[in-house]
C-alpha positions as CSV (number, residue, x, y, z in Angstrom):
1,X,141.1,133.9,101.4
2,X,138.0,136.0,101.1
3,X,137.1,137.4,97.7
4,X,135.7,140.8,96.9
5,X,132.3,139.3,96.8
6,X,132.8,137.8,100.3
7,X,133.8,141.2,101.6
8,X,130.8,142.9,100.0
9,X,128.3,140.4,101.5
10,X,130.0,140.7,104.9
11,X,129.3,144.5,104.7
12,X,125.7,143.9,103.6
13,X,125.1,141.3,106.4
14,X,126.4,143.7,109.0
15,X,124.0,146.4,107.8
16,X,121.1,144.0,107.7
17,X,121.5,143.5,111.5
18,X,121.4,147.2,112.1
19,X,118.3,148.8,110.4
20,X,118.9,152.1,112.2
21,X,122.4,152.4,110.6
22,X,126.0,151.8,111.5
23,X,129.2,153.9,111.6
24,X,132.1,153.1,109.4
25,X,134.1,151.9,112.4
26,X,131.3,149.5,113.4
27,X,130.9,148.1,109.9
28,X,134.6,147.6,109.6
29,X,134.7,145.7,112.9
30,X,131.6,143.5,112.2
31,X,132.7,142.7,108.6
32,X,136.4,142.1,109.8
33,X,137.7,144.7,107.4
34,X,140.2,147.4,107.5
35,X,138.5,150.8,107.6
36,X,139.8,152.0,104.2
37,X,138.6,148.7,102.7
38,X,135.2,149.1,104.3
39,X,135.0,152.7,103.1
40,X,135.8,151.8,99.5
41,X,133.2,149.0,99.5
42,X,130.6,151.3,100.9
43,X,131.3,153.9,98.3
44,X,130.8,151.2,95.6
45,X,127.5,150.1,97.2
46,X,126.3,153.7,97.5
47,X,127.0,154.1,93.8
48,X,124.9,151.0,93.1
49,X,122.1,152.4,95.3
50,X,122.2,149.5,97.7
51,X,123.5,151.6,100.6
52,X,123.0,155.3,101.5
53,X,124.7,157.5,104.0
54,X,122.6,159.6,106.4
55,X,123.4,163.1,107.3
56,X,124.7,161.8,110.7
57,X,127.3,159.8,108.8
58,X,125.7,156.5,109.5
59,X,125.2,154.0,106.7
60,X,122.0,152.1,106.1
61,X,120.7,149.7,103.4
62,X,118.3,151.0,100.8
63,X,115.2,149.0,99.8
64,X,116.8,148.0,96.5
65,X,118.3,144.8,97.9
66,X,114.9,143.8,99.4
67,X,113.2,144.6,96.1
68,X,115.5,142.2,94.3
69,X,114.6,139.5,96.7
70,X,110.9,140.1,96.4
71,X,111.1,140.1,92.6
72,X,112.7,136.7,92.8
73,X,110.0,135.4,95.2
74,X,107.3,136.8,92.9
75,X,108.6,134.7,90.0
76,X,109.3,131.5,91.9
77,X,107.2,129.3,94.0
78,X,108.0,127.6,97.3
79,X,108.1,124.2,95.6
80,X,110.8,125.5,93.2
81,X,112.9,126.5,96.2
82,X,112.4,123.2,97.9
83,X,112.9,120.9,94.9
84,X,116.7,120.8,95.2
85,X,116.4,119.6,98.8
86,X,114.1,116.7,97.6
87,X,116.5,116.0,94.7
88,X,119.5,115.8,97.0
89,X,117.7,113.4,99.4
90,X,116.5,111.2,96.6
91,X,120.0,110.9,95.3
92,X,121.3,110.0,98.7
93,X,118.8,107.3,99.4
94,X,118.1,106.1,95.9
95,X,114.4,105.9,96.4
96,X,111.3,108.1,96.0
97,X,111.2,111.2,98.2
98,X,107.8,112.9,98.7
99,X,106.7,116.0,100.5
100,X,103.2,116.4,101.8
101,X,101.6,119.7,102.8
102,X,99.0,120.2,105.5
103,X,95.8,121.7,103.9
104,X,93.2,122.1,106.6
105,X,93.0,118.5,108.0
106,X,94.2,116.9,104.8
107,X,97.8,116.0,104.0
108,X,98.3,116.4,100.2
109,X,101.3,115.1,98.3
110,X,102.6,118.2,96.5
111,X,106.2,117.5,95.5
112,X,108.5,114.6,95.0
113,X,111.9,113.4,93.6
114,X,112.6,110.0,92.2
115,X,116.0,108.6,93.2
116,X,115.5,105.0,92.0
117,X,116.6,103.8,88.6
118,X,114.5,101.8,86.1
119,X,113.1,98.5,87.4
120,X,111.6,97.8,90.7
121,X,110.7,101.1,92.3
122,X,107.8,103.0,93.9
123,X,106.3,105.8,91.8
124,X,104.3,108.6,93.4
125,X,101.1,110.3,92.5
126,X,101.0,114.0,93.3
127,X,97.7,115.6,94.3
128,X,96.3,112.7,96.4
129,X,95.5,113.0,100.1
130,X,97.3,110.7,102.5
131,X,95.5,107.9,104.3
132,X,96.4,109.2,107.7
133,X,96.7,106.0,109.7
134,X,98.2,103.9,107.0
135,X,101.1,106.1,105.7
136,X,104.3,107.1,107.5
137,X,103.4,110.7,106.3
138,X,100.0,110.6,108.0
139,X,101.2,109.0,111.2
140,X,103.6,112.0,111.6
141,X,100.6,114.3,111.5
142,X,98.5,112.2,113.9
143,X,101.3,112.1,116.4
144,X,101.3,115.9,116.6
145,X,97.7,116.2,117.7
146,X,96.0,115.0,120.9
147,X,95.1,111.3,120.8
148,X,91.3,111.9,120.7
149,X,91.8,114.3,117.8
150,X,93.9,111.8,116.0
151,X,91.2,109.1,116.4
152,X,88.5,111.6,115.2
153,X,90.5,112.4,112.0
154,X,91.1,108.7,111.2
155,X,87.4,107.9,111.8
156,X,86.4,110.8,109.6
157,X,88.4,109.3,106.7
158,X,86.5,106.1,107.3
159,X,89.3,103.7,106.3
160,X,90.4,102.1,109.6
161,X,90.3,98.4,109.0
162,X,89.4,98.9,105.3
163,X,90.2,95.8,103.2
164,X,91.4,97.8,100.3
165,X,94.5,98.9,102.3
166,X,97.7,96.8,102.7
167,X,97.8,93.7,104.8
168,X,99.7,95.2,107.6
169,X,97.6,98.4,108.0
170,X,96.3,99.2,111.5
171,X,92.9,97.8,112.2
172,X,91.8,99.1,115.5
173,X,91.9,102.4,117.5
174,X,93.9,100.5,120.2
175,X,96.5,99.6,117.7
176,X,96.5,103.2,116.4
177,X,97.0,104.7,119.9
178,X,100.0,102.4,120.5
179,X,101.6,103.2,117.1
180,X,101.2,107.0,117.7
181,X,102.8,106.7,121.1
182,X,105.8,105.0,119.4
183,X,106.0,107.7,116.7
184,X,105.9,110.5,119.3
185,X,108.7,108.8,121.2
186,X,110.9,108.1,118.1
187,X,110.3,111.3,116.2
188,X,109.7,109.4,113.0
189,X,107.1,107.0,111.5
190,X,107.4,103.8,109.5
191,X,104.8,102.1,107.3
192,X,105.4,98.6,105.8
193,X,102.7,97.2,103.5
194,X,100.1,99.4,105.1
195,X,98.7,101.9,102.6
196,X,99.2,99.3,99.9
197,X,100.9,96.0,99.6
198,X,104.5,96.2,98.5
199,X,105.3,99.8,99.7
200,X,107.6,100.7,102.6
201,X,108.1,104.2,103.9
202,X,109.7,106.3,106.6
203,X,108.7,109.9,107.4
204,X,109.5,112.8,109.7
205,X,107.4,115.9,110.4
206,X,108.3,119.3,108.9
207,X,108.0,121.7,111.7
208,X,108.4,125.5,111.2
209,X,108.6,128.3,113.6
210,X,107.0,128.0,117.1
211,X,106.7,124.2,116.7
212,X,104.2,124.6,113.9
213,X,103.6,121.4,111.9
214,X,103.4,122.2,108.1
215,X,103.8,118.8,106.5
216,X,105.8,115.6,106.4
217,X,108.8,114.4,104.4
218,X,109.0,110.7,103.4
219,X,111.2,108.2,101.6
220,X,109.2,105.5,99.9
221,X,110.3,102.3,98.1
222,X,109.4,98.7,97.5
223,X,109.1,96.6,100.7
224,X,110.7,93.8,98.8
225,X,113.9,95.8,98.9
226,X,113.6,97.9,102.1
227,X,113.6,96.6,105.6
228,X,113.0,98.5,108.9
229,X,116.7,98.8,109.6
230,X,117.3,100.5,106.2
231,X,114.4,102.9,106.7
232,X,115.6,103.9,110.2
233,X,119.1,104.5,108.8
234,X,117.7,107.3,106.6
235,X,116.1,109.2,109.5
236,X,119.0,111.6,110.1
237,X,119.1,112.6,106.5
238,X,115.3,113.0,106.5
239,X,115.5,115.2,109.6
240,X,118.2,117.4,108.0
241,X,116.2,117.8,104.8
242,X,113.0,118.5,106.8
243,X,114.8,121.2,108.7
244,X,115.9,122.8,105.4
245,X,112.4,122.8,104.1
246,X,111.1,124.2,107.4
247,X,113.4,127.2,107.0
248,X,112.0,128.2,103.7
249,X,108.3,127.7,104.4
250,X,107.9,131.3,105.7
251,X,108.6,132.3,102.1
252,X,105.3,130.6,100.9
253,X,103.2,133.7,101.6
254,X,105.4,135.8,99.3
255,X,105.6,133.3,96.4
256,X,103.1,134.6,93.9
257,X,103.7,132.5,90.7
258,X,100.4,130.8,90.1
259,X,101.6,127.6,88.6
260,X,104.0,126.9,91.5
261,X,102.3,128.6,94.4
262,X,101.8,126.0,97.2
263,X,98.3,127.0,97.9
264,X,97.3,126.9,94.2
265,X,98.7,123.5,93.8
266,X,96.4,122.3,96.5
267,X,93.4,123.8,94.6
268,X,92.5,126.3,97.3
């Protein structure tokens, strides 16, 4: 059974789809309401200055509803909107969840949620850039660019074959090409004891409108507890969460709060 709030939002959603205005009959039909009910709700919305009636008899939304939304965006950053998504995923998998944002050619860890309890767990470190070829997060980015560009970016970091990385990190460009081919085919990336010994991760790309890569979403935990099969089993949940984050990334340009603005967190 629909509540009064449900019916009001049905009316508002109908009007949102028709910026030039709608007749009472059209609103009643689109909102699945009887005409008297629709007329009564519209009268209430007009009184609240959320709707106005034109001289032609058509109904249109005012800017008051948009102004409420922009006021909320101006006081809240994108990371605040995305945090519940990370929290829910961390609770689901019981490990650290981390979101990295593409800043130029860098991938910077900007948000995380810890789902593991006390004891053996992996703790993140926000603000660092990802080692592109040795992290699941970085591999997702490299798999989105042409192979020659991926090699260039890795060579620019200067860490291919570096002894300070984990024992299973990629050592050659040939191995990197093979791994990125696998990531493109699978749609996700895995890193086991690569960026550092004892860490295991799985990541998927966060892709916004027009196939635009904006970052990566990863689950990380101790490799002593996580095997490849477990990591792969989390891919559907990761992809669902990544799609949820992708849907809110267009809001980033409107998020003005300095301490939570995505760009300001990256120091740009």
